[in-house]
N, C-alpha and C positions, 0 to 999 in steps of 0.2 A: 504494500500500500504506500502511495506517495505521501510526503509530508503534508501537503495541502489536504489530502483525503483524511489523514489522521486528525488534523486540526478541525476539519469540518464535522467529523464524528463527535468530537468533544464540544463543539459549538452547537451541536444538534441541528446542523444545516444539511439539507439534502440537495438543494438547488445549486446550480453553478452561477446564479445571479450575483453572488457576493465574492466570487473568486478573486477579482481584482483587489478588493479591500483586504481579503485574507492573505493574498500573496504579498501585499505591501506590509502587513503586520508581521509576516514571517521574516521578510527581508530586514525589517527594522529590529526585530528581536535578535537576529544574528549579528547585526551591526552593533546593537547595544551590548551584547555579550563581549564583543571584541573591545568596545569602548571601556567596559568595566575591567578589562585585563585578562579575559579568558583567552588562552592561546588558540590559534586557528586549528592546530592539529587536534585539539580537544573538541572544538565545535564541529569541525567537518564542513561540509557544504550543504546547501539546501537539498541537493540530490542524494547526499550520502551522509546522514547523521546516524552514526553507529551507537553513540552513547545515549542510553535511554533517559538519563537525567537532563541532557541537553534538549532532547525532544520534549520532555516534560516542561522545561523552562520556556520553550517556544510556545507550547500550548497555553501555559499560564499567561504569557505576554498577550497572546491573541485573545484569550478570554477576558483580559483586563481592558483591551482596547477595542473590542468589536462592538459595534452598535453605538447608540447614543445614550440610552437610559439604562445603565447597568449599575444598580446599587452595590453589587458585589465587586466592582472593578478595583477599589482600593485594596480589598482583601487579596484578590488575585495578583495585583502588582506587588504587594508585600511578600507574598509567597514566592513570586518570581525573583525578587531581589534577594531573599534569603537563600534560595537555591543557587543562584548564580554566584553569590558571595561564597557560599560553601564550595562550589565547584572551583572558583578562583583560588581559594585557600588550599584545597587538596591538590589542584593542578600545580600551584607554586611549590608546594611541599614535594610533590613527585619530581618536579623539574630540578629542585635543589638536590634531592637525593640522587637523581640520575647524574647530575653534574658532578657531585662528590664521587660517585662511583667511577665516572669517566676519568676524573682527575687521578684517582687511585690507580686505575688501569694504565693511564699514561705515565704516571710516576714509576710504576712497576716496570713498564716497558723500557722507559729511559734508563732505569737502574740496570736492567738486563743488558742493554746496549753498552752502557758505560763499563760494565763488568767484562763483557766480551772484548771490548777495545783494549782493556788493560792486559788481557792475556796474551 
């Protein structure tokens, strides 16, 4: 199922009449996640979002922005912000861990090269 179809299910929309509005909301959700600092490789693309938490964030953004009279919009926007903040924090932690691991591997490799040069 495509992302727009997933969002439409959660918005309880069956018609294609609102596709342009929904696609704009999807695009703006992805842009906002990048603006908040979520790495592109975590987000993916509109055609390929593998992370279910990113997909849920897009759905929450769309639920908060769809239509005119939505009394639940602030609640959905707050849920979106909490989820994206959590994703940013876990993504940053993962990136720092990966960077530390890469540094250790590089240091080990450099030590091995230095030792072999001394022989």
